[in-house]
C-alpha positions as CSV (number, residue, x, y, z in Angstrom):
1,M,-42.8,-19.8,47.2
2,K,-41.8,-23.4,47.2
3,V,-38.1,-24.1,48.0
4,V,-36.1,-27.3,48.1
5,V,-32.8,-27.1,50.1
6,V,-30.5,-30.0,49.2
7,G,-28.3,-30.8,52.2
8,A,-28.9,-30.5,56.0
9,G,-25.5,-29.3,57.1
10,I,-24.8,-25.9,58.6
11,A,-25.3,-24.1,55.3
12,G,-28.5,-25.9,54.4
13,L,-30.2,-25.5,57.9
14,C,-29.3,-21.8,58.1
15,T,-30.7,-21.2,54.7
16,A,-33.8,-23.2,55.3
17,V,-34.7,-21.4,58.5
18,G,-33.9,-18.0,56.9
19,L,-36.1,-18.6,53.8
20,A,-38.9,-20.0,55.9
21,S,-38.9,-16.7,57.9
22,T,-39.8,-15.0,54.6
23,G,-42.9,-17.1,54.2
24,A,-41.5,-19.7,51.9
25,R,-42.5,-23.3,52.1
26,V,-39.2,-25.1,52.6
27,T,-38.3,-28.7,52.2
28,V,-34.8,-29.9,53.2
29,V,-33.5,-33.1,51.6
30,E,-30.7,-35.0,53.3
31,R,-29.0,-38.1,51.9
32,A,-28.0,-39.5,55.4
33,P,-30.6,-41.5,57.3
34,E,-30.2,-39.2,60.2
35,V,-29.4,-35.5,60.4
36,R,-26.5,-35.1,62.7
37,G,-23.3,-33.0,62.7
38,G,-19.8,-34.5,62.4
39,G,-16.4,-33.1,63.0
40,A,-14.8,-31.7,66.1
41,G,-14.6,-28.0,66.9
42,L,-15.6,-24.9,64.9
43,S,-14.6,-21.2,65.2
44,I,-17.4,-18.7,64.6
45,F,-15.9,-15.3,64.1
46,G,-17.6,-11.9,64.3
47,N,-19.0,-12.1,60.8
48,G,-20.6,-15.5,61.5
49,V,-22.1,-14.1,64.7
50,R,-23.6,-11.2,62.8
51,A,-25.0,-13.6,60.1
52,L,-26.7,-15.7,62.7
53,E,-28.1,-12.5,64.3
54,A,-29.5,-11.4,61.0
55,L,-31.2,-14.8,60.6
56,G,-32.6,-14.6,64.1
57,M,-30.5,-17.5,65.2
58,R,-27.9,-16.0,67.5
59,S,-29.2,-18.2,70.4
60,V,-27.8,-21.4,68.7
61,L,-24.3,-20.4,69.9
62,G,-25.4,-20.5,73.5
63,G,-24.4,-17.9,76.1
64,A,-20.8,-18.8,77.0
65,A,-17.8,-17.5,75.2
66,A,-14.6,-19.4,75.0
67,P,-11.9,-18.1,77.3
68,T,-9.5,-15.8,75.6
69,P,-5.9,-16.8,76.4
70,P,-3.5,-13.9,77.0
71,T,-1.6,-14.7,73.9
72,S,-2.7,-16.1,70.5
73,G,-0.8,-16.2,67.3
74,T,1.8,-18.3,65.5
75,R,4.7,-20.2,67.0
76,T,7.6,-22.5,66.0
77,P,7.7,-26.1,67.2
78,D,10.0,-25.1,70.1
79,G,7.5,-22.5,71.3
80,R,9.0,-19.3,70.1
81,W,6.5,-16.7,68.9
82,L,6.5,-15.7,65.2
83,S,3.5,-13.4,65.5
84,R,0.8,-12.4,67.9
85,F,-2.8,-11.3,67.5
86,D,-4.4,-8.4,69.4
87,P,-7.1,-10.0,71.6
88,A,-9.4,-7.2,70.4
89,S,-9.4,-8.7,66.9
90,L,-10.9,-11.9,68.3
91,T,-13.3,-10.6,70.9
92,D,-16.4,-11.7,69.0
93,M,-15.1,-15.2,68.2
94,R,-16.8,-18.3,69.6
95,V,-15.3,-21.8,69.6
96,V,-18.1,-24.4,69.6
97,R,-18.5,-28.1,69.2
98,R,-19.7,-28.7,65.7
99,T,-22.2,-31.3,66.9
100,D,-23.7,-28.9,69.4
101,L,-24.1,-26.2,66.8
102,H,-25.6,-28.6,64.3
103,A,-28.1,-29.9,66.9
104,A,-29.2,-26.3,67.8
105,L,-29.7,-25.5,64.1
106,L,-31.7,-28.6,63.6
107,A,-33.9,-27.8,66.5
108,A,-34.4,-24.3,65.1
109,A,-35.4,-25.8,61.7
110,A,-37.6,-28.6,63.0
111,D,-40.7,-26.5,63.6
112,V,-40.6,-24.4,60.4
113,V,-39.4,-26.7,57.6
114,D,-40.0,-30.2,56.3
115,I,-36.9,-32.3,56.6
116,R,-36.6,-35.5,54.6
117,T,-33.8,-37.9,55.4
118,G,-32.4,-41.1,53.9
119,S,-32.7,-40.1,50.2
120,G,-30.2,-38.0,48.3
121,V,-30.7,-36.1,45.1
122,D,-30.1,-38.0,41.9
123,D,-30.9,-35.0,39.7
124,A,-32.0,-31.4,39.9
125,V,-33.9,-30.2,36.8
126,P,-34.5,-26.4,37.2
127,D,-36.1,-26.2,33.7
128,R,-39.0,-28.3,35.1
129,G,-38.9,-27.1,38.7
130,L,-38.1,-30.7,39.7
131,V,-35.8,-32.5,42.1
132,R,-35.5,-36.3,41.7
133,L,-34.5,-38.3,44.8
134,S,-32.5,-41.5,44.9
135,D,-35.5,-43.4,46.4
136,G,-37.4,-42.8,43.2
137,T,-39.7,-40.0,44.4
138,E,-39.8,-36.5,42.9
139,I,-40.4,-33.0,44.3
140,G,-42.1,-30.8,41.7
141,D,-43.4,-27.3,41.2
142,C,-40.3,-25.8,42.8
143,D,-39.7,-22.1,42.6
144,L,-36.1,-22.3,44.0
145,I,-33.6,-25.1,44.4
146,V,-30.8,-24.4,46.9
147,G,-27.6,-26.5,46.5
148,A,-26.2,-26.8,50.0
149,D,-24.8,-30.2,49.4
150,G,-21.2,-29.6,50.0
151,L,-17.9,-30.0,48.1
152,R,-19.2,-32.8,45.9
153,S,-22.5,-31.2,45.2
154,R,-25.0,-32.9,43.0
155,V,-26.9,-29.6,42.4
156,R,-23.8,-27.7,41.2
157,A,-24.0,-29.2,37.7
158,A,-27.5,-27.9,37.3
159,V,-26.3,-24.4,37.9
160,V,-22.9,-24.2,36.2
161,E,-20.2,-26.5,34.7
162,D,-18.7,-28.4,37.6
163,P,-14.9,-27.9,37.8
164,G,-14.5,-30.9,40.1
165,V,-12.3,-31.2,43.2
166,R,-8.6,-31.1,43.8
167,R,-6.4,-32.3,46.6
168,C,-4.3,-29.6,48.3
169,G,-1.3,-31.7,49.2
170,Y,-1.9,-32.1,53.0
171,S,-4.3,-33.9,55.3
172,A,-5.6,-33.0,58.8
173,W,-6.6,-34.7,62.1
174,R,-9.1,-33.0,64.4
175,A,-10.4,-33.7,67.9
176,I,-11.6,-32.3,71.2
177,T,-10.0,-33.4,74.4
178,T,-12.1,-35.6,76.6
179,T,-11.1,-33.8,79.7
180,P,-10.3,-30.1,80.4
181,V,-6.8,-29.0,79.7
182,S,-5.3,-25.7,80.9
183,V,-3.8,-23.7,78.1
184,D,-2.2,-20.3,78.4
185,A,-1.9,-19.6,74.7
186,A,-3.8,-20.4,71.5
187,G,-3.3,-20.3,67.8
188,E,-1.1,-22.3,65.4
189,T,2.4,-23.8,65.4
190,T,4.1,-24.2,62.1
191,G,7.0,-26.6,61.3
192,R,8.3,-28.3,58.2
193,G,5.3,-29.6,56.4
194,A,3.3,-29.7,59.6
195,R,1.1,-27.5,61.7
196,F,-0.7,-27.8,65.0
197,G,-3.6,-25.6,66.2
198,I,-5.1,-25.0,69.6
199,A,-8.5,-23.5,70.4
200,P,-10.0,-23.7,73.9
201,L,-13.7,-24.3,74.4
202,P,-15.9,-22.6,77.1
203,D,-16.0,-25.7,79.3
204,G,-12.2,-26.0,79.5
205,H,-11.9,-28.8,76.9
206,V,-9.7,-27.9,73.9
207,Y,-10.3,-28.3,70.2
208,W,-7.1,-29.2,68.4
209,F,-6.1,-29.9,64.8
210,A,-2.9,-31.2,63.2
211,S,-2.0,-31.1,59.5
212,V,0.8,-32.8,57.6
213,S,1.9,-32.5,54.0
214,D,1.5,-35.7,52.1
215,D,1.8,-37.1,48.6
216,G,-1.8,-38.0,48.0
217,G,-1.8,-41.4,49.8
218,D,-4.8,-42.7,51.8
219,S,-2.9,-43.9,54.8
220,A,-4.4,-41.9,57.7
221,G,-3.1,-43.5,60.8
222,G,-4.7,-42.1,63.9
223,L,-3.8,-40.5,67.2
224,D,-0.6,-42.6,67.3
225,A,0.4,-41.1,63.9
226,V,-0.2,-37.6,65.3
227,R,1.9,-38.4,68.4
228,Q,4.8,-39.6,66.3
229,R,4.7,-36.6,64.0
230,F,4.4,-34.0,66.7
231,S,6.5,-35.5,69.5
232,G,8.9,-33.0,70.8
233,W,6.8,-30.0,69.9
234,H,6.2,-27.4,72.6
235,R,3.7,-27.7,75.5
236,P,0.8,-28.3,75.8
237,I,0.6,-30.3,72.6
238,G,1.7,-33.5,74.3
239,E,-0.9,-32.9,77.1
240,L,-3.6,-32.3,74.6
241,L,-2.9,-35.6,72.8
242,D,-2.8,-37.5,76.1
243,A,-6.2,-36.0,77.0
244,T,-7.8,-37.2,73.7
245,D,-9.7,-40.4,73.1
246,P,-8.2,-42.1,70.0
247,A,-11.7,-43.1,68.9
248,T,-12.8,-39.4,68.6
249,V,-10.0,-38.3,66.2
250,G,-11.2,-37.5,62.7
251,Y,-9.0,-37.5,59.6
252,L,-9.6,-35.8,56.3
253,P,-7.6,-35.0,53.2
254,I,-7.8,-31.3,52.5
255,E,-9.6,-30.5,49.2
256,E,-11.1,-27.5,47.5
257,L,-12.8,-26.7,44.2
258,A,-10.5,-27.2,41.2
259,K,-11.5,-23.8,39.8
260,P,-13.7,-20.9,41.0
261,L,-17.2,-20.9,39.7
262,P,-18.2,-18.2,37.1
263,T,-21.6,-17.9,38.9
264,F,-23.4,-19.1,41.9
265,V,-26.9,-18.8,40.5
266,R,-29.2,-19.9,37.6
267,A,-32.0,-17.5,37.0
268,G,-34.4,-16.5,34.3
269,R,-35.4,-20.0,33.0
270,G,-38.1,-21.9,34.8
271,C,-37.3,-22.7,38.4
272,A,-34.3,-20.7,39.8
273,S,-31.4,-22.3,41.6
274,V,-28.6,-21.1,43.8
275,L,-25.4,-22.5,45.4
276,I,-24.4,-21.8,49.0
277,G,-21.6,-22.9,51.3
278,D,-19.1,-25.5,50.1
279,A,-21.2,-26.2,47.0
280,A,-20.4,-22.7,45.8
281,H,-16.9,-22.0,47.3
282,A,-15.4,-24.9,49.2
283,M,-12.3,-23.6,50.8
284,T,-9.4,-24.9,52.9
285,P,-9.8,-24.4,56.7
286,N,-6.8,-22.1,57.1
287,L,-8.8,-19.0,57.9
288,G,-11.5,-20.9,59.8
289,Q,-14.1,-19.2,57.5
290,G,-15.9,-22.1,55.8
291,A,-18.9,-22.2,58.1
292,N,-18.8,-18.5,58.6
293,Q,-19.1,-17.8,54.9
294,A,-21.9,-20.3,54.6
295,M,-23.8,-18.4,57.3
296,E,-23.1,-15.2,55.4
297,D,-24.5,-16.8,52.3
298,A,-27.7,-17.8,54.1
299,A,-28.2,-14.4,55.7
300,T,-27.6,-12.6,52.4
301,L,-29.9,-14.8,50.4
302,T,-32.6,-14.5,53.1
303,A,-32.4,-10.7,53.2
304,L,-32.5,-10.4,49.4
305,V,-35.5,-12.7,49.0
306,R,-37.3,-10.7,51.8
307,R,-36.4,-7.5,50.0
308,H,-37.5,-8.5,46.5
309,G,-40.1,-11.2,47.2
310,R,-41.2,-14.0,44.9
311,G,-42.1,-11.5,42.2
312,D,-38.5,-10.6,41.5
313,L,-36.6,-13.7,42.6
314,D,-34.3,-13.5,39.7
315,E,-33.1,-10.0,40.7
316,A,-32.6,-11.3,44.3
317,L,-30.4,-14.1,43.0
318,R,-28.4,-11.8,40.6
319,T,-27.7,-9.5,43.6
320,Y,-26.7,-12.5,45.7
321,D,-24.2,-13.5,43.1
322,R,-22.8,-10.0,42.8
323,L,-22.4,-9.7,46.6
324,R,-21.2,-13.2,47.5
325,R,-19.0,-14.4,44.7
326,P,-16.2,-11.8,44.9
327,R,-15.9,-11.9,48.7
328,T,-16.0,-15.7,49.0
329,Q,-13.6,-16.3,46.2
330,R,-11.1,-13.8,47.6
331,I,-11.2,-15.6,50.9
332,V,-10.8,-19.0,49.1
333,R,-7.6,-17.7,47.5
334,Q,-6.3,-16.3,50.8
335,A,-7.0,-19.6,52.7
336,S,-5.4,-21.6,49.9
337,M,-2.3,-19.4,50.0
338,I,-1.9,-19.7,53.7
339,G,-2.1,-23.4,53.5
340,R,0.5,-23.6,50.8
341,V,2.9,-21.4,52.8
342,G,2.1,-23.1,56.1
343,Q,2.8,-26.6,54.7
344,L,6.2,-25.8,53.2
345,R,8.6,-28.6,53.7
346,A,12.0,-27.5,52.2
347,G,14.3,-26.1,54.9
348,P,15.2,-22.8,53.1
349,A,11.6,-22.1,52.3
350,V,10.5,-22.7,55.9
351,W,13.3,-20.4,57.2
352,A,12.2,-17.6,54.8
353,R,8.6,-18.1,55.8
354,D,9.4,-17.8,59.5
355,L,11.6,-14.8,59.0
356,A,8.8,-13.1,57.0
357,L,6.4,-13.7,59.9
358,R,8.8,-12.3,62.4
359,M,9.4,-9.2,60.3
360,T,5.7,-8.5,59.6
361,P,4.3,-6.1,62.2
362,D,1.6,-7.7,64.3
363,A,-0.6,-4.7,63.4
364,V,-0.6,-5.8,59.8
365,L,-1.8,-9.3,60.7
366,N,-4.4,-8.0,63.0
367,A,-5.7,-5.7,60.3
368,Q,-6.0,-8.7,58.0
369,M,-7.9,-10.7,60.6
370,R,-10.3,-7.8,61.1
371,R,-10.7,-7.3,57.3
372,V,-11.9,-10.9,56.8
373,Q,-14.5,-10.4,59.6
374,R,-15.7,-7.1,58.2
375,W,-19.2,-7.9,56.8
376,Q,-22.7,-6.8,57.4
377,P,-25.9,-8.3,56.0
378,P,-27.8,-6.4,53.2
379,E,-30.4,-4.0,54.4
380,V,-34.0,-5.1,53.8
């Protein structure tokens, strides 16, 4: 089976390695001239760990686990706790540098797949089993085209009517401290139209993020803008910002698909095609599940292709769609709702939100956290 994977991010590399393990001949096409990971930190939860294990790629996470602070949950800007998570609900979580994870995935892929860089996809033509690249070359005789090319996927339109992208009304900064910082608690702090998150790494450095509600403008500012917005918030937020190199702070308006897709697959006519990761279900980062769901996609698709083989690829894809679309779109809705509530700006609404969090038993929140992570790969 000849497979073209469009996109060499986390979703694409996981899928490429997985499908290559089934005996497929896999080519990965990446628009960037060099395959490298961007961003800051990344949380891999229990479901993501199991997906990597199913793909035979558990080792990409390394051996060290991030230290688990005695307390994790949600706080107010003055440091009062609104809710706390049971550490048992986060025991399988790993916080990693995105660049480290991406480099490990690339190393795993390098020996088993063909990776072509510096030329994006201009057009995917499943009816002809063809992928046209922006450098004028074509890859033909494809049996399967995998769209792993992110939020603004070029492959999506070949599978389903593309709903486009929408802004979510807030933007985020992300960074990792350049020196270790001692933290005795982790989680998220919510204020009026602003949030700050803290996640320690195994080496003592800390991944942090800050989000602020906006009106759609493009003025990003930088570390100074974060300092100004979060000055006066509880410790150790100030210490984390002081320990951060301004040049390493990334900024990104938060976006998602404008509407959920009615299908993730195109089967039954010529070459098949399938969407994974953000191309299928781009979600806001509020549950930390974007990369985890992409890993689940890759593990599920691999297991089903291995089960059904090339002879029944259409059935494998239909099963993939049946398994992945309800789960991922439910998580998309949950993450979007959490973002809307977390970014509330009006005083009465913020007061009601905080009261609701205080009144909600921690056991309920812990159950929700466990439910999101409750996933197992299909049996082969």
